[in-house]
MIKE-212281 format. One record per residue (C-alpha): residue number from 1; residue in three letters; x, y, z. Coordinates in steps of 0.2 Angstrom, whole numbers, plus 5000, padded with zeros to 4 digits. Layout:
<pts>
k|r|xx|yy|zz
NUM|ALA|X|Y|Z
...
</pts>
This chain:
<pts>
k|r|xx|yy|zz
1|UNK|4999|5000|4999
2|UNK|5007|5017|4996
3|UNK|5003|5029|5009
4|UNK|5002|5044|4999
5|UNK|4990|5035|4986
6|UNK|4978|5031|5000
7|UNK|4978|5048|5007
8|UNK|4976|5056|4990
9|UNK|4961|5045|4985
10|UNK|4953|5049|5003
11|UNK|4955|5068|5000
12|UNK|4947|5067|4983
13|UNK|4932|5057|4989
14|UNK|4930|5070|5003
15|UNK|4932|5085|4992
16|UNK|4920|5077|4980
17|UNK|4907|5075|4995
18|UNK|4910|5092|5000
19|UNK|4911|5102|4984
20|UNK|4904|5090|4970
21|UNK|4908|5076|4959
22|UNK|4918|5085|4947
23|UNK|4933|5086|4957
24|UNK|4948|5079|4948
25|UNK|4960|5069|4956
26|UNK|4974|5081|4947
27|UNK|4968|5094|4960
28|UNK|4974|5085|4975
29|UNK|4991|5088|4980
30|UNK|4999|5078|4992
31|UNK|5017|5080|4998
32|UNK|5028|5075|5014
33|UNK|5026|5087|5028
34|UNK|5041|5100|5032
35|UNK|5050|5095|5048
36|UNK|5046|5111|5055
37|UNK|5027|5107|5055
38|UNK|5018|5094|5064
39|UNK|5012|5081|5052
40|UNK|5017|5067|5040
41|UNK|5008|5072|5025
42|UNK|5002|5087|5018
43|UNK|4987|5093|5006
44|UNK|4989|5108|4996
45|UNK|4970|5115|4996
46|UNK|4974|5131|4984
47|UNK|4969|5120|4970
48|UNK|4951|5117|4978
49|UNK|4946|5134|4981
50|UNK|4936|5137|4965
51|UNK|4926|5124|4969
52|UNK|4924|5127|4988
53|UNK|4921|5145|4986
54|UNK|4930|5148|5004
55|UNK|4944|5152|5011
56|UNK|4960|5142|5012
57|UNK|4958|5139|5031
58|UNK|4940|5133|5029
59|UNK|4943|5122|5015
60|UNK|4957|5114|5023
61|UNK|4946|5111|5039
62|UNK|4933|5104|5030
63|UNK|4943|5091|5021
64|UNK|4952|5086|5036
65|UNK|4937|5083|5046
66|UNK|4932|5070|5034
67|UNK|4950|5061|5033
68|UNK|4948|5059|5051
69|UNK|4932|5052|5049
70|UNK|4935|5039|5033
71|UNK|4955|5036|5036
72|UNK|4956|5025|5053
73|UNK|4974|5028|5053
74|UNK|4974|5047|5053
75|UNK|4979|5053|5071
76|UNK|4975|5072|5069
77|UNK|4975|5087|5056
78|UNK|4980|5105|5058
79|UNK|4979|5119|5046
80|UNK|4992|5131|5042
81|UNK|4985|5144|5029
82|UNK|4982|5134|5014
83|UNK|4990|5118|5019
84|UNK|4981|5104|5028
85|UNK|4995|5094|5039
86|UNK|4989|5076|5042
87|UNK|4997|5066|5055
88|UNK|4996|5047|5056
89|UNK|4995|5037|5070
90|UNK|5011|5030|5078
91|UNK|5002|5012|5076
92|UNK|5001|5014|5059
93|UNK|5019|5017|5057
94|UNK|5023|5001|5067
95|UNK|5012|4991|5057
96|UNK|5021|4997|5042
97|UNK|5038|4994|5050
98|UNK|5032|4975|5054
99|UNK|5025|4973|5035
100|UNK|5042|4980|5028
101|UNK|5053|4970|5039
102|UNK|5043|4953|5034
103|UNK|5044|4957|5015
104|UNK|5058|4947|5007
105|UNK|5056|4958|4991
106|UNK|5055|4975|5001
107|UNK|5059|4989|4989
108|UNK|5058|4978|4972
109|UNK|5044|4979|4960
110|UNK|5034|4963|4952
111|UNK|5037|4959|4934
112|UNK|5032|4971|4922
113|UNK|5033|4960|4906
114|UNK|5045|4974|4898
115|UNK|5063|4970|4892
116|UNK|5076|4983|4892
117|UNK|5093|4979|4884
118|UNK|5108|4990|4891
119|UNK|5126|4991|4883
120|UNK|5141|4997|4893
121|UNK|5159|4995|4893
122|UNK|5161|4995|4875
123|UNK|5181|4995|4875
124|UNK|5193|4996|4860
125|UNK|5206|4983|4859
126|UNK|5220|4994|4857
127|UNK|5222|4999|4875
128|UNK|5217|4993|4894
129|UNK|5203|4999|4903
130|UNK|5205|5015|4911
131|UNK|5195|5027|4925
132|UNK|5184|5034|4911
133|UNK|5178|5015|4907
134|UNK|5176|5012|4925
135|UNK|5163|5025|4926
136|UNK|5155|5017|4910
137|UNK|5156|5000|4918
138|UNK|5149|5004|4936
139|UNK|5135|5015|4928
140|UNK|5130|5003|4916
141|UNK|5130|4988|4928
142|UNK|5120|4998|4941
143|UNK|5108|5006|4930
144|UNK|5104|4987|4925
145|UNK|5101|4982|4943
146|UNK|5091|4995|4947
147|UNK|5080|4991|4931
148|UNK|5079|4973|4938
149|UNK|5073|4979|4954
150|UNK|5059|4989|4944
151|UNK|5052|4973|4939
152|UNK|5060|4974|4920
153|UNK|5069|4959|4910
154|UNK|5086|4966|4908
155|UNK|5099|4960|4896
156|UNK|5116|4967|4899
157|UNK|5128|4968|4883
158|UNK|5145|4972|4878
159|UNK|5150|4979|4861
160|UNK|5169|4976|4858
161|UNK|5176|4988|4846
162|UNK|5190|4975|4839
163|UNK|5191|4982|4822
164|UNK|5195|5001|4814
165|UNK|5210|5011|4811
166|UNK|5214|5013|4830
167|UNK|5216|4995|4833
168|UNK|5227|4994|4816
169|UNK|5238|5008|4824
170|UNK|5242|4996|4838
171|UNK|5245|4982|4826
172|UNK|5257|4992|4814
173|UNK|5268|4997|4831
174|UNK|5269|4979|4836
175|UNK|5274|4974|4819
176|UNK|5288|4988|4819
177|UNK|5293|4988|4837
178|UNK|5287|4973|4846
179|UNK|5298|4960|4840
180|UNK|5294|4943|4849
181|UNK|5287|4951|4864
182|UNK|5272|4943|4872
183|UNK|5262|4946|4889
184|UNK|5271|4930|4897
185|UNK|5290|4937|4892
186|UNK|5286|4956|4895
187|UNK|5276|4951|4912
188|UNK|5262|4964|4907
189|UNK|5243|4960|4905
190|UNK|5238|4958|4887
191|UNK|5228|4974|4886
192|UNK|5242|4984|4893
193|UNK|5254|4976|4880
194|UNK|5242|4983|4867
195|UNK|5240|5000|4874
196|UNK|5259|5000|4875
197|UNK|5259|4999|4856
198|UNK|5247|5012|4854
199|UNK|5256|5025|4864
200|UNK|5271|5021|4853
201|UNK|5261|5023|4837
202|UNK|5256|5040|4842
203|UNK|5274|5046|4848
204|UNK|5281|5039|4831
205|UNK|5266|5048|4821
206|UNK|5269|5064|4829
207|UNK|5288|5064|4826
208|UNK|5283|5060|4806
209|UNK|5272|5075|4806
210|UNK|5284|5086|4813
211|UNK|5296|5080|4801
212|UNK|5284|5083|4787
213|UNK|5278|5100|4791
214|UNK|5296|5106|4793
215|UNK|5298|5101|4775
216|UNK|5283|5111|4769
217|UNK|5269|5101|4770
218|UNK|5252|5107|4779
219|UNK|5246|5100|4795
220|UNK|5233|5091|4788
221|UNK|5244|5086|4773
222|UNK|5257|5079|4784
223|UNK|5243|5069|4795
224|UNK|5236|5061|4781
225|UNK|5254|5057|4772
226|UNK|5265|5051|4788
227|UNK|5271|5035|4783
228|UNK|5266|5026|4799
229|UNK|5248|5032|4796
230|UNK|5248|5026|4778
231|UNK|5253|5009|4785
232|UNK|5238|5009|4798
233|UNK|5226|5013|4784
234|UNK|5232|5000|4772
235|UNK|5232|4987|4785
236|UNK|5213|4992|4789
237|UNK|5211|4988|4771
238|UNK|5220|4972|4772
239|UNK|5210|4967|4787
240|UNK|5193|4969|4778
241|UNK|5199|4960|4763
242|UNK|5204|4946|4776
243|UNK|5222|4946|4772
244|UNK|5230|4930|4781
245|UNK|5244|4939|4789
246|UNK|5236|4953|4795
247|UNK|5221|4941|4802
248|UNK|5234|4932|4813
249|UNK|5241|4946|4820
250|UNK|5224|4954|4824
251|UNK|5218|4938|4832
252|UNK|5233|4935|4841
253|UNK|5234|4953|4849
254|UNK|5214|4953|4852
255|UNK|5217|4936|4862
256|UNK|5229|4945|4874
257|UNK|5217|4960|4876
258|UNK|5201|4949|4879
259|UNK|5210|4940|4893
260|UNK|5216|4956|4901
261|UNK|5199|4964|4899
262|UNK|5191|4948|4907
263|UNK|5202|4948|4924
264|UNK|5198|4969|4926
265|UNK|5178|4964|4924
266|UNK|5180|4951|4937
267|UNK|5189|4963|4948
268|UNK|5175|4975|4946
269|UNK|5162|4963|4948
270|UNK|5154|4966|4931
271|UNK|5148|4954|4920
272|UNK|5139|4953|4903
273|UNK|5124|4942|4896
274|UNK|5130|4944|4878
275|UNK|5146|4952|4869
276|UNK|5145|4958|4852
277|UNK|5160|4961|4840
278|UNK|5161|4976|4828
279|UNK|5172|4962|4818
280|UNK|5156|4954|4816
281|UNK|5144|4968|4815
282|UNK|5151|4979|4803
283|UNK|5146|4967|4789
284|UNK|5128|4970|4794
285|UNK|5129|4987|4794
286|UNK|5137|4988|4776
287|UNK|5122|4976|4771
288|UNK|5110|4991|4779
289|UNK|5120|5004|4770
290|UNK|5118|4995|4752
291|UNK|5100|4994|4756
292|UNK|5099|5011|4760
293|UNK|5107|5016|4744
294|UNK|5095|5007|4734
295|UNK|5081|5017|4743
296|UNK|5088|5033|4741
297|UNK|5090|5037|4760
298|UNK|5109|5038|4757
299|UNK|5119|5043|4742
300|UNK|5137|5041|4735
301|UNK|5149|5054|4731
302|UNK|5160|5054|4716
303|UNK|5176|5047|4727
304|UNK|5165|5032|4731
305|UNK|5160|5036|4748
306|UNK|5143|5035|4755
307|UNK|5133|5048|4765
308|UNK|5116|5053|4771
309|UNK|5111|5071|4771
310|UNK|5102|5076|4787
311|UNK|5104|5095|4783
312|UNK|5085|5097|4783
313|UNK|5083|5089|4799
314|UNK|5094|5102|4808
315|UNK|5111|5090|4808
316|UNK|5123|5089|4793
317|UNK|5130|5076|4782
318|UNK|5136|5060|4789
319|UNK|5149|5047|4782
320|UNK|5144|5029|4782
321|UNK|5157|5022|4771
322|UNK|5173|5029|4767
323|UNK|5180|5031|4749
324|UNK|5191|5015|4751
325|UNK|5174|5006|4756
326|UNK|5181|5005|4774
327|UNK|5166|5006|4787
328|UNK|5165|5019|4801
329|UNK|5158|5017|4819
330|UNK|5141|5022|4812
331|UNK|5141|5009|4800
332|UNK|5143|4995|4813
333|UNK|5131|5003|4825
334|UNK|5116|5001|4812
335|UNK|5121|4983|4810
336|UNK|5122|4979|4828
337|UNK|5105|4989|4832
338|UNK|5096|4979|4820
339|UNK|5104|4962|4825
340|UNK|5099|4966|4843
341|UNK|5081|4969|4839
342|UNK|5079|4955|4829
343|UNK|5086|4945|4842
344|UNK|5077|4952|4857
345|UNK|5064|4963|4852
346|UNK|5066|4973|4866
347|UNK|5056|4988|4873
348|UNK|5071|5000|4875
349|UNK|5089|4999|4870
350|UNK|5100|5010|4882
351|UNK|5119|5015|4876
352|UNK|5130|5019|4891
353|UNK|5141|5031|4882
354|UNK|5149|5047|4886
355|UNK|5143|5064|4882
356|UNK|5154|5067|4867
357|UNK|5144|5055|4858
358|UNK|5127|5063|4860
359|UNK|5128|5069|4842
360|UNK|5132|5051|4838
361|UNK|5116|5044|4845
362|UNK|5105|5057|4839
363|UNK|5110|5054|4820
364|UNK|5109|5035|4824
365|UNK|5090|5036|4829
366|UNK|5086|5047|4814
367|UNK|5095|5036|4802
368|UNK|5086|5020|4808
369|UNK|5070|5030|4808
370|UNK|5073|5034|4790
371|UNK|5077|5017|4785
372|UNK|5059|5013|4791
373|UNK|5064|5004|4808
374|UNK|5049|5008|4819
375|UNK|5058|5003|4834
376|UNK|5071|5018|4831
377|UNK|5062|5027|4846
378|UNK|5066|5013|4859
379|UNK|5083|5018|4858
380|UNK|5090|5028|4871
381|UNK|5108|5036|4875
382|UNK|5113|5037|4893
383|UNK|5124|5050|4892
384|UNK|5138|5053|4906
385|UNK|5150|5066|4909
386|UNK|5168|5063|4909
387|UNK|5179|5059|4923
388|UNK|5194|5071|4926
389|UNK|5207|5071|4939
390|UNK|5215|5085|4948
391|UNK|5229|5085|4937
392|UNK|5217|5087|4921
393|UNK|5210|5077|4906
394|UNK|5217|5059|4903
395|UNK|5223|5055|4885
396|UNK|5224|5037|4880
397|UNK|5236|5040|4865
398|UNK|5248|5050|4876
399|UNK|5249|5037|4890
400|UNK|5241|5050|4904
401|UNK|5225|5038|4908
402|UNK|5224|5031|4926
403|UNK|5224|5013|4921
404|UNK|5210|5004|4929
405|UNK|5218|4989|4937
406|UNK|5232|5002|4946
407|UNK|5217|5012|4952
408|UNK|5208|4996|4960
409|UNK|5224|4991|4967
410|UNK|5228|5006|4974
411|UNK|5210|5009|4982
412|UNK|5212|4991|4990
413|UNK|5229|4997|4997
414|UNK|5223|5013|5003
415|UNK|5208|5003|5011
416|UNK|5221|4992|5021
417|UNK|5230|5007|5027
418|UNK|5216|5017|5034
419|UNK|5208|5001|5041
420|UNK|5224|4997|5050
421|UNK|5226|5013|5057
422|UNK|5209|5014|5064
423|UNK|5211|4997|5071
424|UNK|5196|4989|5061
425|UNK|5205|4975|5056
426|UNK|5212|4970|5074
427|UNK|5202|4955|5077
428|UNK|5203|4947|5059
429|UNK|5212|4934|5052
430|UNK|5223|4939|5036
431|UNK|5211|4930|5027
432|UNK|5196|4940|5033
433|UNK|5206|4956|5033
434|UNK|5212|4953|5014
435|UNK|5193|4951|5011
436|UNK|5186|4966|5020
437|UNK|5198|4979|5012
438|UNK|5195|4973|4996
439|UNK|5176|4976|5000
440|UNK|5180|4993|5007
441|UNK|5192|4999|4993
442|UNK|5179|4992|4979
443|UNK|5165|5000|4988
444|UNK|5173|5016|4990
445|UNK|5179|5017|4971
446|UNK|5161|5013|4965
447|UNK|5151|5024|4978
448|UNK|5162|5039|4974
449|UNK|5159|5037|4955
450|UNK|5141|5032|4958
451|UNK|5136|5045|4970
452|UNK|5138|5059|4956
453|UNK|5123|5061|4944
454|UNK|5128|5053|4927
455|UNK|5126|5070|4917
456|UNK|5139|5078|4927
457|UNK|5156|5078|4924
458|UNK|5164|5073|4939
459|UNK|5183|5074|4947
460|UNK|5189|5059|4955
461|UNK|5201|5060|4970
462|UNK|5206|5044|4978
463|UNK|5211|5050|4993
464|UNK|5194|5059|4997
465|UNK|5184|5042|4992
466|UNK|5189|5032|5006
467|UNK|5184|5039|5023
468|UNK|5174|5032|5037
469|UNK|5164|5047|5039
470|UNK|5155|5059|5027
471|UNK|5147|5055|5011
472|UNK|5157|5038|5007
473|UNK|5155|5021|5003
474|UNK|5166|5015|5018
475|UNK|5153|5025|5030
476|UNK|5140|5017|5024
477|UNK|5147|4999|5024
478|UNK|5154|5003|5042
479|UNK|5135|5007|5048
480|UNK|5130|4991|5040
481|UNK|5143|4982|5050
482|UNK|5138|4990|5066
483|UNK|5120|4985|5065
484|UNK|5125|4966|5060
485|UNK|5136|4967|5076
486|UNK|5122|4974|5086
487|UNK|5110|4959|5078
488|UNK|5123|4946|5082
489|UNK|5122|4952|5101
490|UNK|5104|4953|5102
491|UNK|5102|4935|5095
492|UNK|5115|4928|5107
493|UNK|5106|4938|5122
494|UNK|5090|4930|5114
495|UNK|5080|4946|5112
496|UNK|5066|4944|5099
497|UNK|5063|4955|5084
498|UNK|5045|4958|5088
499|UNK|5040|4977|5086
500|UNK|5022|4974|5091
501|UNK|5024|4979|5109
502|UNK|5028|4998|5108
503|UNK|5022|5013|5099
504|UNK|5037|5022|5090
505|UNK|5043|5039|5095
506|UNK|5044|5054|5084
507|UNK|5062|5049|5079
508|UNK|5058|5032|5076
509|UNK|5044|5037|5064
510|UNK|5056|5046|5055
511|UNK|5067|5033|5052
512|UNK|5053|5021|5046
513|UNK|5047|5035|5035
514|UNK|5063|5035|5028
515|UNK|5064|5016|5025
516|UNK|5047|5017|5018
517|UNK|5053|5028|5005
518|UNK|5065|5016|4998
519|UNK|5053|5007|4985
520|UNK|5049|5025|4979
521|UNK|5067|5029|4977
522|UNK|5070|5014|4967
523|UNK|5057|5016|4955
524|UNK|5063|5036|4953
525|UNK|5081|5029|4950
526|UNK|5074|5017|4937
527|UNK|5063|5030|4928
528|UNK|5079|5042|4927
529|UNK|5092|5028|4926
530|UNK|5101|5037|4939
531|UNK|5110|5027|4952
532|UNK|5115|5043|4962
533|UNK|5098|5043|4969
534|UNK|5101|5025|4976
535|UNK|5118|5032|4982
536|UNK|5112|5047|4990
537|UNK|5096|5039|4998
538|UNK|5107|5025|5006
539|UNK|5118|5038|5013
540|UNK|5105|5047|5020
541|UNK|5097|5032|5028
542|UNK|5115|5027|5036
543|UNK|5117|5044|5043
544|UNK|5099|5045|5051
545|UNK|5101|5028|5058
546|UNK|5117|5033|5067
547|UNK|5109|5049|5074
548|UNK|5096|5037|5080
549|UNK|5107|5024|5087
550|UNK|5117|5039|5096
551|UNK|5100|5044|5105
552|UNK|5092|5027|5107
553|UNK|5099|5013|5117
554|UNK|5094|4996|5110
555|UNK|5102|4983|5119
556|UNK|5102|4992|5135
557|UNK|5085|4997|5133
558|UNK|5076|4988|5148
559|UNK|5057|4990|5141
560|UNK|5057|4974|5131
561|UNK|5043|4980|5119
562|UNK|5055|4996|5115
563|UNK|5069|4986|5114
564|UNK|5062|4974|5101
565|UNK|5055|4988|5091
566|UNK|5073|4996|5090
567|UNK|5080|4978|5086
568|UNK|5067|4978|5071
569|UNK|5070|4996|5064
570|UNK|5089|4992|5065
571|UNK|5087|4974|5055
572|UNK|5076|4983|5041
573|UNK|5089|4998|5041
574|UNK|5103|4986|5038
575|UNK|5093|4976|5025
576|UNK|5088|4991|5016
577|UNK|5107|4996|5016
578|UNK|5112|4980|5009
579|UNK|5098|4981|4995
580|UNK|5102|4998|4990
581|UNK|5121|4995|4989
582|UNK|5118|4979|4980
583|UNK|5110|4990|4966
584|UNK|5126|4998|4966
585|UNK|5136|4983|4965
586|UNK|5144|4986|4982
587|UNK|5145|4973|4994
588|UNK|5144|4978|5013
589|UNK|5153|4967|5025
590|UNK|5145|4959|5041
591|UNK|5162|4964|5051
592|UNK|5172|4979|5051
</pts>
């Protein structure tokens, strides 16, 4: 039962009885009562004044009397100008606590029958995952979990960008500078080794450009004619022609990178239901382009390149095939989208991609629409801001990125240092301590990133992310561990979880209200595709519980009814923290 819905329905019926049957439910505005007023919910009566033809105070008073008569859980009402404050009986809140504590699916919705597909990660096989990828993966995984909690079927997919000019750059550098080096001989993860070659290519490319411009070429001419870049273009052409030697090098290097990616995904706790590869879908995309040419949706330039003109739609011309016949990202995205819809028939396809690609997805939807795909409107770009460091932006080709593996290891080391300093590992075995600091380190990383609204560019500072006080994952994890310790002690003492023997006081009711808003928060997070709403809810819950715990003795409470009520409150708080953090992909330890 949604409390606001019941009160709104009661207020609607009261207004109809008082002022006529033409009272629309849209006129009934219910909101939570501000903390400086006495009440739980407030009815805004101003929209009803045209019907009542009375003062705000009279209108509120009349409706309040009817609510007292019709809703047995209303304790009292009071009027402040045009606002009717409605206070509910403590017994009502106690019953809500009992029901929620006994609900094994508390906060999670029943199946809706809708199918969502969400793409995230989408790495290139020319470099390892970095901090920007971490935000992408964590955001995609969390949104998938939130949508599942909202009752939707969710298919988590990855699209590996394993072909194209960038991949060929690493391959050319490997041929020219790599010798017989392998991940085993170098001691490097395969994705790191490919990234090393990508950086080496860029260094050589810049050197050649400088040499050519010094010899009289323009910057644009030098960029296009630098020998190493010409080799990369030729390698892409050979790849699309399935040249055996090129394919062997490509297969070998990609196998290294996939193994490296899988290790990083395991560290992050990320997985996929299906992985697509651009090396497969670009062929489907080229087929769609050919069909679009036949339909007159696309046109071919004199140099053989294929375009679409979107000027009339307020955009510009978009390249679909280069003059040498090689494809671009848009080509493979068309093929991938069609394949996914044919396989799954989704209600919504969500792309988790940074905001620098906003235009790309606007064009993708429009092209699919012009090609006659009626499901094109189901495409949604979950656009997010970039992650920046105190030192500035990251650049993969210059080797100035924060590597994902290094960052994860650093977070775990920092968690151990801080936990040891605070004595939180003193009574643990080494195995328990290692597991705990890993949970804290990864939880701090994930929470710090996910608590920021996705649309915002964020500044990541590892030093700020691990703190057992403040709006951090470690603070929330510690709160959960504290409650679990309390519950273990109560269980050992034989204290029951039974809230029927006492009525909650004002602070306890506030905590129950906070807990009762969890399902609403999950639904809102799903609607907005925003894990930040969950993150900040869980933080506020943990903060409020700590205030409650400070002012309300639990195990030391002599009244058994009050003690049981508070233990039930503690149990539901810990369970709600666990479920909320689960939606963020964060584990919460039982001991810290």
